C-alpha positions as CSV (number, residue, x, y, z in Angstrom):
1,M,11.2,65.9,-72.2
2,N,14.9,65.9,-73.2
3,T,16.8,66.3,-70.0
4,V,20.2,65.9,-71.7
5,G,19.6,68.8,-74.0
6,T,18.2,70.9,-71.1
7,V,21.3,70.6,-69.0
8,D,23.6,71.2,-71.9
9,E,21.6,74.3,-72.8
10,L,21.6,75.5,-69.2
11,L,25.4,75.2,-69.0
12,R,25.9,77.1,-72.3
13,Q,23.5,79.8,-71.0
14,R,25.4,80.0,-67.7
15,E,28.8,80.3,-69.4
16,G,27.6,82.9,-71.9
17,A,25.4,84.9,-69.6
18,K,26.5,88.3,-68.5
19,R,26.5,89.0,-64.8
20,D,23.8,91.4,-63.7
21,P,25.7,94.7,-62.9
22,S,23.3,95.5,-60.1
23,A,24.0,92.3,-58.2
24,L,26.9,92.2,-55.8
25,G,29.2,89.3,-55.9
26,K,31.9,88.1,-53.5
27,D,34.6,90.2,-55.1
28,D,32.4,93.3,-54.7
29,F,31.7,92.4,-51.1
30,L,35.4,92.0,-50.4
31,R,36.2,95.3,-52.1
32,L,33.6,97.0,-49.9
33,L,35.0,95.5,-46.8
34,I,38.6,96.5,-47.6
35,T,37.4,100.0,-48.5
36,Q,35.6,100.3,-45.2
37,L,38.7,99.3,-43.3
38,K,40.9,101.6,-45.4
39,Y,38.8,104.7,-44.8
40,Q,37.6,104.0,-41.2
41,D,37.8,106.8,-38.6
42,P,41.0,106.3,-36.6
43,I,39.3,107.8,-33.5
44,S,36.3,105.4,-33.8
45,P,37.6,102.2,-35.6
46,V,35.3,99.5,-36.8
47,D,34.2,97.3,-33.9
48,D,35.9,94.0,-34.0
49,K,32.6,92.1,-33.5
50,E,31.2,93.9,-36.6
51,F,34.3,93.1,-38.5
52,I,34.1,89.4,-37.6
53,A,30.4,89.3,-38.5
54,Q,31.2,90.8,-42.0
55,M,34.0,88.3,-42.5
56,A,31.6,85.5,-41.5
57,Q,29.1,86.8,-44.1
58,F,31.8,86.9,-46.7
59,S,32.9,83.3,-45.9
60,S,29.3,82.1,-46.0
61,L,28.7,83.8,-49.3
62,E,31.8,82.1,-50.8
63,Q,30.8,78.7,-49.4
64,M,27.3,79.0,-50.8
65,Q,28.7,79.8,-54.3
66,N,31.1,76.9,-54.1
67,L,28.3,74.6,-53.0
68,N,26.2,75.8,-55.9
69,T,29.0,75.1,-58.4
70,N,29.6,71.7,-56.9
71,L,25.9,70.8,-57.1
72,S,25.7,72.0,-60.7
73,E,28.7,69.8,-61.6
74,M,27.2,66.8,-59.8
75,M,23.9,67.3,-61.6
76,L,25.7,67.4,-64.9
77,A,27.7,64.2,-64.1
78,Q,24.4,62.5,-63.0
79,Q,22.8,63.5,-66.3
80,K,25.7,62.1,-68.3
81,L,25.6,58.8,-66.3
82,S,21.8,58.6,-66.8
83,A,22.2,59.2,-70.6
84,L,24.9,56.5,-70.8
85,G,22.6,54.0,-69.1
86,Q,19.8,54.9,-71.4
87,A,22.0,54.7,-74.5
88,M,23.4,51.3,-73.4
89,Q,19.9,50.0,-73.1
90,M,19.3,50.8,-76.7
91,I,22.0,48.4,-78.0
92,G,20.3,45.8,-80.1
93,K,17.1,47.7,-80.5
94,E,15.6,49.4,-83.5
95,V,15.4,53.2,-83.3
96,E,13.8,56.0,-85.2
97,L,16.1,59.0,-85.6
98,F,15.3,62.5,-86.6
99,T,18.7,64.0,-87.4
100,K,19.8,67.5,-87.1
101,E,19.9,67.7,-90.9
102,G,16.1,67.0,-90.9
103,E,16.4,63.4,-92.1
104,S,14.2,60.7,-90.6
105,L,15.6,57.2,-90.6
106,F,15.4,53.8,-88.9
107,G,18.1,51.4,-87.8
108,K,19.5,49.1,-85.2
109,V,21.8,50.4,-82.5
110,T,25.0,48.5,-82.5
111,G,27.1,50.4,-80.0
112,V,27.6,53.5,-77.9
113,Q,30.5,56.0,-78.1
114,F,31.4,59.1,-76.1
115,R,32.1,62.5,-77.7
116,S,32.5,65.6,-75.6
117,G,31.4,63.6,-72.5
118,W,28.0,62.6,-73.8
119,P,27.0,59.3,-75.3
120,E,26.3,58.9,-79.0
121,I,24.7,55.8,-80.5
122,I,26.0,53.9,-83.5
123,V,23.4,53.1,-86.1
124,D,24.3,51.4,-89.4
125,G,28.0,52.3,-88.7
126,K,27.3,56.1,-88.2
127,L,27.3,58.1,-85.0
128,Y,24.2,59.9,-84.0
129,D,23.6,62.2,-81.1
130,F,21.6,60.6,-78.3
131,T,19.1,63.5,-78.5
132,E,18.2,62.6,-82.1
133,V,16.3,59.4,-81.0
134,V,12.6,59.9,-81.3
135,A,11.4,56.2,-80.9
136,I,12.8,52.9,-79.6
137,R,11.5,49.5,-80.6
138,E,12.5,45.9,-79.6
139,G,14.7,44.3,-82.2
140,V,12.7,42.9,-85.1
141,P,13.4,39.1,-85.6
142,S,15.1,38.3,-88.9
143,D,12.9,35.3,-89.6
144,P,9.2,36.2,-89.6
145,A,8.2,32.5,-89.0
146,V,9.8,32.5,-85.5
């Protein structure tokens, strides 16, 4: 399972996804509330308790959306930290890579570098995306007699 790719794809989908026109958002809720107040019957105005309840619902909706955004950002930050830890553990180990260009190669990880907030490993002086790693092996000793 590639959790790094999954989160990245999820964020791209969320940013590019169109909002469902049948779903009401907080802006729609506020517009409805303002319209209700604007066109209320002056002889029988909206009960203050009802108005307070609607404002509380609006506030709750906004707080839930903020909480959802914050949790998504925390999850992404946790994924990046986890990926960094995994990438750092690869330093000095032999890895097998399957590159985005379809090339399969082996090499020793000599370092880790960040690009766009995600770790990339350095193998034979070249940067490779962390998600291109398909296998990790302990470093092979240079002298077979050891």
